[in-house]
KEGUFI-112108 format. One line per 10 residues: number of its first residue (from 1); for each residue x, y, z of C-alpha. Coordinates in steps of 0.02 Angstrom, whole numbers, plus 32768, in hexadecimal, padded with zeros to 4 digits. Each point is the difference from the previous one (the first is absolute). Example, Ala and Ser with C-alpha at 12.3 -4.5 7.8 and 13.67 -1.06 7.14 Angstrom:
<nodes>
1) 8267/7F1F/8186 | 8045/80AC/7FDF
</nodes>
This chain:
<nodes>
1) 81D4/87DE/8146 | 806C/7FFC/7F8A | 806B/80A4/7FF7 | 807D/8029/7F82 | 804D/808A/8065 | 80BE/7FBB/8019 | 80B9/8041/800E | 8098/7FB3/7FD8 | 8041/7FFF/80BD | 7F62/7F90/8015
11) 802F/7FA7/7F62 | 7FFE/7F46/8029 | 8011/7F97/7F49 | 806F/808B/7FAB | 809E/8051/801A | 802A/80B8/7FB2 | 80B2/803F/7FE5 | 8052/8090/7F9A | 8099/8015/7FAF | 8018/80B3/7FA3
21) 7F7E/7FCD/7F62 | 7FD4/7F59/801E | 7F82/7FBE/8077 | 7FF3/7F33/802E | 7F63/7FCC/802E | 802A/7F53/8064 | 7F72/7F81/801A | 8014/7FAB/809E | 7F4C/7FCD/8039 | 7FE8/7FCC/80BE
31) 7FA7/7F4D/7FF6 | 7F99/802B/80A1 | 7FD2/80BF/7FAE | 7F62/7FCD/7F94 | 7F63/805C/8009 | 7FC7/7F58/8059 | 8059/7F86/8073 | 7F9C/7F77/7F93 | 809B/7FDC/7F8F | 80A3/8029/7FE8
41) 8066/806B/7F86 | 808A/7F94/7FD9 | 8079/800F/7F6B | 7FE4/80B6/7FFC | 7F4C/7FEB/7FDA | 7F80/8093/8000 | 7F62/8031/8053 | 7F9B/80A6/7FE8 | 806A/803C/80A8 | 80B5/7FF5/7F8B
51) 7FB0/8045/7F71 | 7FD7/809A/806B | 80AA/8029/8049 | 8025/7FEA/7F3C | 7F8D/8074/7FE6 | 8043/8078/8075 | 809C/7FF9/7FD9 | 7FF2/8027/7F4E | 7F97/80A6/801E | 807E/802E/8083
61) 8092/7FE2/7F80 | 7F9F/807E/7F6F | 7FEE/806E/808E | 807C/7FFF/809A | 808F/7FCE/7F83 | 8013/8067/7F6E | 80B6/7FD8/8001 | 7FDD/7F5D/7FD1 | 8004/7FC3/7F4F | 7FFD/7F46/7FFE
71) 7FBC/7F84/8071 | 804C/7F53/801E | 7F7C/7F91/803B | 804D/7F66/8030 | 8000/7F73/8089 | 805F/7FD8/80A0 | 7FC1/7F60/800F | 8086/7F7C/7FB7 | 7FD7/7FC4/7F58 | 7F51/802B/8017
81) 7FB6/80AA/7FAF | 7F45/7FDC/8019 | 7FA3/7F81/7FE5 | 7F6D/8067/7FE3 | 7F4F/801A/8060 | 7FF0/7F7B/8091 | 7FA1/7F6E/7FC4 | 7FA1/7FDF/80CA | 7FC6/80BA/7FEA | 7FA2/7FE3/7F55
91) 7FDF/7F6F/8051 | 7FA1/8039/8081 | 7FC5/80B6/7FBA | 7F51/8024/7FE8 | 7FE9/802C/7F43 | 7FE4/80B7/8027 | 80A8/800F/8061 | 805E/7F99/7F6C | 7FBE/8069/7F6E | 801A/8099/807A
101) 80AB/7FC7/801D | 8030/7FE7/7F3E | 7FC4/80B8/7FDD | 806E/803B/8077 | 8093/7FB3/7FBA | 7FE7/8019/7F3F | 7FEC/80D0/8042 | 809D/7FEB/806B | 805E/7FB2/7F63 | 7FAE/8080/7F92
111) 8035/807E/8084 | 80AD/7FDA/7FDA | 800E/7FFF/7F3F | 7F9C/80B5/8015 | 8098/8036/805C | 8069/7FB8/7F7A | 7FB0/803A/7F79 | 7FD2/80DA/8040 | 8075/8015/8092 | 809F/7FB4/7FD6
121) 8018/7F81/8086 | 8036/7F5E/7FBE | 7FEB/7F50/8037 | 8081/7F60/7FF6 | 7FC5/7F4B/8045 | 8092/7F9B/803B | 7FC1/7F66/8008 | 808C/7FA6/8072 | 7F9E/7F69/8005 | 7F54/7FB4/7FEB
131) 7F78/8068/7FAA | 7F6F/7FBA/7FDD | 7F23/802C/8001 | 7FF9/80AF/803A | 80AF/802B/8024 | 801B/7FFB/7F46 | 7F71/806B/7FEA | 8066/8069/807B | 809D/8001/7F83 | 7F8C/8008/7F51
141) 7FEE/80C2/804B | 80AB/8023/8015 | 804C/804E/7F68 | 808C/7F88/8006 | 7FFC/7F38/8048 | 80B2/7FC1/801D | 800B/7F4C/802C | 8088/7F98/8075 | 8056/7F7A/7F87 | 8014/7F87/807D
151) 7FAC/7F65/7FB0 | 7F6C/8005/8074 | 7FAE/80BD/8005 | 7F6D/7FF4/7F7D | 7F6B/8073/7FEA | 7F44/7FA8/7FEB | 7F61/8030/800C | 7FB5/7F40/8018 | 7F5E/804D/8041 | 7F96/7F90/7F89
161) 8057/7F59/8010 | 7FF9/8019/80C9 | 7F7C/805C/802D | 7F81/8001/7F6E | 7FED/80BB/800E | 8065/8080/7FB3 | 808B/808B/8015 | 7F8E/8081/8051 | 8074/8088/7FF4 | 8021/8011/7F43
171) 8073/7F8A/7FD2 | 7FD1/7FB2/7F7B | 7FCA/80A6/7FAF | 80B4/8055/8022 | 8056/7F7B/7FA9 | 7FB3/8015/7F56 | 7FD4/80B9/800A | 8092/8049/805B | 8097/7F7B/7FED | 7FBA/7FCD/7F54
181) 8035/7F43/802A | 7FB0/7F9F/7F7E | 7F4C/7FAE/8009 | 801C/7F54/7FF8 | 80B5/8007/8063 | 7F83/804E/8094 | 7F7C/7F87/7FE3 | 8089/7F82/8014 | 804E/805A/8089 | 7F60/8023/8066
191) 7FDC/7F46/801D | 80B9/7FB9/8035 | 7FF7/8005/80C5 | 80CB/7FFD/8004 | 8001/8088/7F8B | 8090/8048/7F87 | 80A9/8035/8049 | 80B3/8029/7FB2 | 8023/8026/7F4A | 7F52/7FC8/7FDB
201) 7F9F/8075/805D | 8078/809B/7FAC | 7FD6/7FC6/7F5A | 7F45/7FEB/8018 | 8007/80BB/8041 | 7FBB/7FCB/80A9 | 8091/804B/8060 | 8086/8082/7FA6 | 809E/7FAF/8040 | 8056/7F72/8068
211) 8093/8006/8057 | 8078/7F8B/8067 | 7FF7/7FFC/80C4 | 80A8/8035/8011 | 7FD9/80A0/7F87 | 7F44/8018/8039 | 8010/8094/8073 | 8080/805C/7F9A | 7F73/7FF8/7F57 | 7F77/802A/806D
221) 8077/80AD/803F | 8026/8021/7F57 | 7F53/7FE8/7F9F | 7FBD/8079/8086 | 8076/8092/7FE0 | 7FE6/7FEE/7F4F | 7F3A/8009/8014 | 8016/80A3/8078 | 805E/804D/7F79 | 7F70/800E/7FAA
231) 7F9B/806F/808A | 7FD3/8096/800C | 7FDD/800E/80B1 | 806D/807F/8063 | 809F/7FDD/8039 | 7FDE/802F/80C0 | 7F67/7FF9/8073 | 7F9F/8056/806C | 7F6A/7F98/7FD7 | 7F4C/8007/8050
241) 7FEA/7F92/80AF | 7F58/7F9B/7FEA | 7FBA/8010/80BC | 7F73/7F90/8048 | 7F58/803D/7FBC | 7FB7/7FD3/80A7 | 7F48/7FFB/7FDB | 7F6D/7FEF/808C | 7FB1/7F59/7FF2 | 7F5E/7FDF/804D
251) 7F81/7F70/7FC9 | 7FA6/8061/7F86 | 808A/8079/7FCF | 80A4/804A/7FC5 | 8038/809C/800D | 80BB/8054/7FB0 | 800F/80AF/7FFB | 7FAA/8032/7F50 | 7FB6/7F41/7FED | 7F82/7FAD/8059
261) 7F9E/7F69/7FD0 | 7F4B/7FCA/8059 | 7FCF/7F4B/800C | 7F45/7FD8/7FE5 | 8014/7F3A/801B | 7F3A/7FD7/8007 | 7FEA/804C/7F52 | 80C5/7FC4/7FC6 | 8022/80B1/7FE8 | 8088/8080/8022
271) 800B/80C3/7FF5 | 80A9/8040/7FC5 | 8025/80AE/8014 | 80AB/8052/7FC7 | 801D/80B9/8043 | 8049/8081/7F70 | 808C/8070/8054 | 7FC6/806E/808B | 80AF/8066/8027 | 8079/8052/7F82
281) 8062/7F87/7F8A | 80B9/8016/7FD7 | 802D/803D/7F51 | 80B1/7FBE/7FE1 | 8052/7F67/7FF3 | 8073/8021/80A1 | 7F6C/8035/8060 | 7FA4/7F5E/7FC7 | 8092/7F92/804B | 800E/8067/80A6
291) 7F41/7FDE/8015 | 8014/7F51/7FD6 | 7F78/7F99/803D | 7F9A/8077/8034 | 7FE6/804F/7F4A | 7F3C/7FF0/7FE9 | 802B/7F9A/7F52 | 8071/7F80/8037 | 7F93/7FFB/80C1 | 7F69/7FE0/7FB0
301) 801B/7F88/7F8A | 807A/7F88/8078 | 7F5E/8012/805E | 7F78/7FD8/7F83 | 808B/7F77/7FBE | 7FFD/7FB9/80C6 | 7F4A/7FFF/8005 | 7FCB/7FA5/7F75 | 8092/7F7C/8026 | 7FA1/7FFE/80B6
311) 7F68/7FEA/7FA3 | 802D/7F6B/7F99 | 804C/7F84/806C | 7FA8/8026/80AA | 7F42/8024/7FC1 | 7FDD/7F98/7F71 | 7F32/800A/8007 | 8007/80B6/7FE7 | 7FC0/800B/7F43 | 7FFB/809D/7FC9
321) 8050/8098/8027 | 7FC6/80B3/8006 | 8083/8094/7FE6 | 7FF3/80AC/8027 | 8064/8094/8014 | 8008/809C/8053 | 8045/80AB/8008 | 805E/806B/7F88 | 8005/7FB8/7F3A | 8071/80AB/7FE4
331) 807F/7FCF/807E | 8006/7F4F/7FB5 | 8018/8054/7F5E | 8083/805D/8047 | 8061/7F5A/8032 | 7FEF/7FC8/7F56 | 804A/809A/7FA0 | 8093/8001/8084 | 802E/7F4A/7FFA | 7FE2/8007/7F3D
341) 807D/80A1/7FDE | 8088/7F9C/8075 | 7FDF/7F45/7FBE | 80B5/7FF5/7FCC | 8034/8012/80A2 | 8021/7F52/805D | 7F88/8018/80A5 | 7F78/8053/7F95 | 800F/7F65/7F7F | 8003/7F78/8085
351) 7F3D/8069/8048 | 7FBB/8000/7F53 | 8034/7F3D/7FF4 | 7FB4/7FDB/80B5 | 7F6A/8060/7FCF | 7FE0/7F95/7F65 | 802F/7F4C/8057 | 7F89/8027/8070 | 7F7B/8033/7F97 | 8018/7F58/7F9A
361) 8004/7FAF/80B0 | 7F37/803E/8009 | 7FF6/7FC4/7F3A | 8039/7F4A/8028 | 7F99/7FF8/80A0 | 7F6D/7F86/7FEE | 7F82/807A/804A | 7F85/806F/7FB6 | 8021/80B3/800E | 7F7D/8075/7FDF
371) 8024/80C5/8014 | 7F9A/8069/805C | 8017/80E0/7FCF | 7FB0/805E/8057 | 7FF4/80AB/804D | 80AE/8026/8056 | 805A/7F65/7F9A | 80BA/8027/7FB0 | 7FF2/7F9B/7F69 | 8075/805C/7FB5
381) 80C2/7FC7/7F9C | 8039/7F6E/804D | 7F74/7FDB/8078 | 7F93/800C/7F63 | 8059/7F4C/7FD9 | 7FAF/7FA6/8087 | 7F3F/804B/7F9E | 804E/7FC5/7F60 | 8035/7F51/805A | 7F67/7FEC/803A
391) 7F78/7F7E/7FBF | 7F94/8089/7FEB | 7FEE/80B2/8049 | 7F69/8067/8032 | 8001/80BB/800F | 7F85/8054/805E | 7FB6/8094/7F86 | 7FE3/80A0/8083 | 7F99/8089/7FB2 | 8084/8076/8008
401) 808B/7F95/7FD1 | 8075/7FFB/808C | 8032/7F46/7FE9 | 8082/8004/7F9C | 808A/7F98/7FA8 | 808B/8036/7FB7 | 80A6/7FC9/7FA1 | 80C4/8022/7FFE | 808F/7FB6/7F9F | 7FFF/7F83/8065
411) 7F6D/7F9C/7FB0 | 804D/8010/7F65 | 809F/7F84/8014 | 8065/7FDA/809D | 7F7A/7F9B/8041 | 7FEF/7F6E/7F90 | 7FB3/7F69/800D | 8037/7F49/7FF4 | 7FD1/8001/7F51 | 8078/8088/7FD3
421) 7F75/80A5/7FD6 | 7FD0/807F/8072 | 7F3C/7FCE/8061 | 7FBB/8088/7F9D | 8042/7FC0/7F52 | 7FC8/7F4B/8045 | 7F6E/804A/8015 | 7FD2/805E/7F51 | 8056/7F77/7FA0 | 7FA2/8013/7F71
431) 800F/80CC/7FE5 | 80B1/8031/8018 | 7FD6/80A8/7FE3 | 7F9C/8018/80AA | 80AC/7FFB/8052 | 803C/808B/7FAB | 7F4D/8051/801C | 8005/7FFB/80AF | 80B3/8025/800C | 7FD5/80AB/7FA3
441) 7F69/8021/8079 | 8077/8055/8081 | 7F4E/8023/8090 | 7F9F/7F91/8077 | 7F6F/7FA0/7FD2 | 7F64/7FFE/804D | 7F93/7F83/800D | 7FA7/8008/7F52 | 8091/8030/7FB2 | 805A/7F66/804B
451) 7F70/7F8E/7FD3 | 8008/8045/7F4E | 80D2/7FE7/8001 | 7FE6/7F46/8020 | 806E/801A/80AA | 7F84/7FBE/807B | 7F7B/7F75/7FEA | 7F69/804E/8043 | 7FB6/80C0/8030 | 7F7F/7FE5/8086
461) 7F98/8097/803F | 7FC1/8026/8098 | 7F76/7FBB/7FF3 | 8059/7F53/7FAB | 80A3/8007/8069 | 7FC6/7FA8/80A3 | 7FA9/7F5E/7FBF | 8065/7FEE/7F65 | 80B7/7FE8/806E | 7F95/7F9F/8082
471) 7FCF/7F8C/7F6F | 8089/7FF9/7FBA | 8078/7FBC/808E | 7F85/7F85/802F | 7FBD/7FB1/7F5E | 80E7/7FED/7FEC | 8008/7FB5/80AE | 7F67/7F7F/7FCD | 8064/7FB6/7F68 | 8077/7F73/8014
481) 80AA/8028/802C | 804B/7F7F/7F8F | 7F96/8044/7F7B | 803D/80C2/800B | 80AD/7FC4/8016 | 7FF3/7FC5/7F4A | 7FB0/8091/7FBB | 8071/8095/804E | 809D/7F90/7FCD | 7FB1/7FFC/7F4D
491) 7FD1/80AF/7FF1 | 8087/8065/804E | 8090/7FEB/7F8B | 7FBD/800F/7F62 | 806F/8031/7F69 | 80BA/7FAC/7FD7 | 802F/7F85/806C | 80A4/8000/805C | 8073/7F88/8054 | 7FAA/804C/80A6
501) 7F47/7FDD/7FD3 | 8022/7F5E/7FAE | 8055/7FCD/80B6 | 7F6C/8051/8064 | 7F7C/7FB6/7F76 | 8045/7F58/801B | 8018/7FF7/80B1 | 7F2C/8040/802B | 7FEA/7F83/7F7D | 8074/7F5B/7FFC
511) 8024/8008/80BF | 7F5D/8031/8046 | 7FBB/7F64/7F98 | 8095/7F7A/8033 | 8009/8046/80B4 | 7F5A/7FB4/7FFB | 8019/7F54/7F95 | 7FF2/7F66/8053 | 8099/7FC7/7FAC | 805F/8082/805C
521) 7FB1/8016/80AA | 7F7C/7F6F/8008 | 8024/7F87/8085 | 8079/7FA4/7F7E | 802C/8094/7FA3 | 80BB/8017/7FF0 | 8012/808B/805B | 7FA4/7FB7/80A0 | 8071/7F50/7FE5 | 80AC/8053/7FEF
531) 807A/7FCF/8082 | 7F95/7F6A/802B | 7FFB/7F40/7FD0 | 7FA1/7FE8/7F5F | 7FD7/8056/7F65 | 7F6B/806D/7FC3 | 7F7A/7FDF/7FC2 | 7FCB/8053/7F6D | 7F67/8023/7F93 | 803D/7FDB/7F4F
541) 7F70/8058/7FBD | 8045/809D/7F9E | 7F87/808F/8005
</nodes>
């Protein structure tokens, strides 16, 4: 089983050091410490194990080190920054593993960009050597890219000419959408195995600056401090320590303190339940910081995030997930109000941003999600976002109208999707006035009211509930998983297109397709024969 819990003390591939407001995250990949012994991680190439540590480091920088304002991303290997995703790993991985690897890597890169945009944590890529493929995509996720000008070091995206695939972590999209590289230059660059170096790399906006080897370290420090000067992060800690989650794992379940996931493998379904707060929660920023990772909003969403990641990589045949909540919805809304009242505080801001990223993880997970809203549920405020994120929601219509859902200010702004809109805005694209109407409602919704307001998909009564929800799950689990992945990806991000939706939309389409084509992964495909004698054989028909 692949797990996502790690700690800087146990990193095998990264070293994290601190110097006041500057942290340095240095890549030093151990060749023999990948997820599998079937390949060696040479030249700072990486697999999921390397990215799990990177994601953990970014998360800890945000929560545990509020004094850090700039992160230098560099390498401890001489004349090598990063050779990108390990080709032997990709060649030997299943299709599911390849796509999940690309997705998690994308989410990690986007977490860096989110930290820069919203948390005042800036990233500087200090490219001390060759930087290729996924290594350059890591650099593209940074705010600034500084390349050593030693006559040899270059940046490149060689996937198309070498492997017959494409940059899997948003490389092409970031070139033109983020760095505004001209399309014709990006086209040429993406077909060059050797890449681009020196002044041309600066002229083409592939990097921000180059520096001779003798001046490189000083130039890195100067740019890092310049980036730090623009940050609004506090000058000192303390931060919030992220302790291990330590779920109880059995053959058929994952149990955390506030999240439980039960696997029904024979039916290809899972039940995911989130518990609302059961104890009094802190109401001031200082008390929230003291509560640390035991504060319900942070704890529950960390557990939800971990459960989703484990589901993705360890349970590929689980296609349909039923989301339930339990407890007091009023307690959830009280936490929401506390968070929004103090959102200018760095720690509170980080918690809200993490909740947003976790909910995005739901949106981007290629599983069907149905929300079942039953008596005793706590689908309120930030937990109601799970119902809005679901592909469908079923709300039990009870005669005594005790089954309710409720909105809070958290549903109207802070928890935006990849398309830049809230889930309510995305739901009611053709009726913007509906948002103001819902915001002014102020009261909980019973099943009939929620159905009329468009907040749920269906509201069966006691006579129909059991059969309707059972048939819905059974029918969904019987559809082609490929068709459902495509269907869901097409429907979840209505509205404006952003760099983020482009990256994931194209990942779902082109990587799901290209990674299965014989030109890449057939017996004579480019990915299969890379590093061996002989040339790849292509089917030359355009499709």
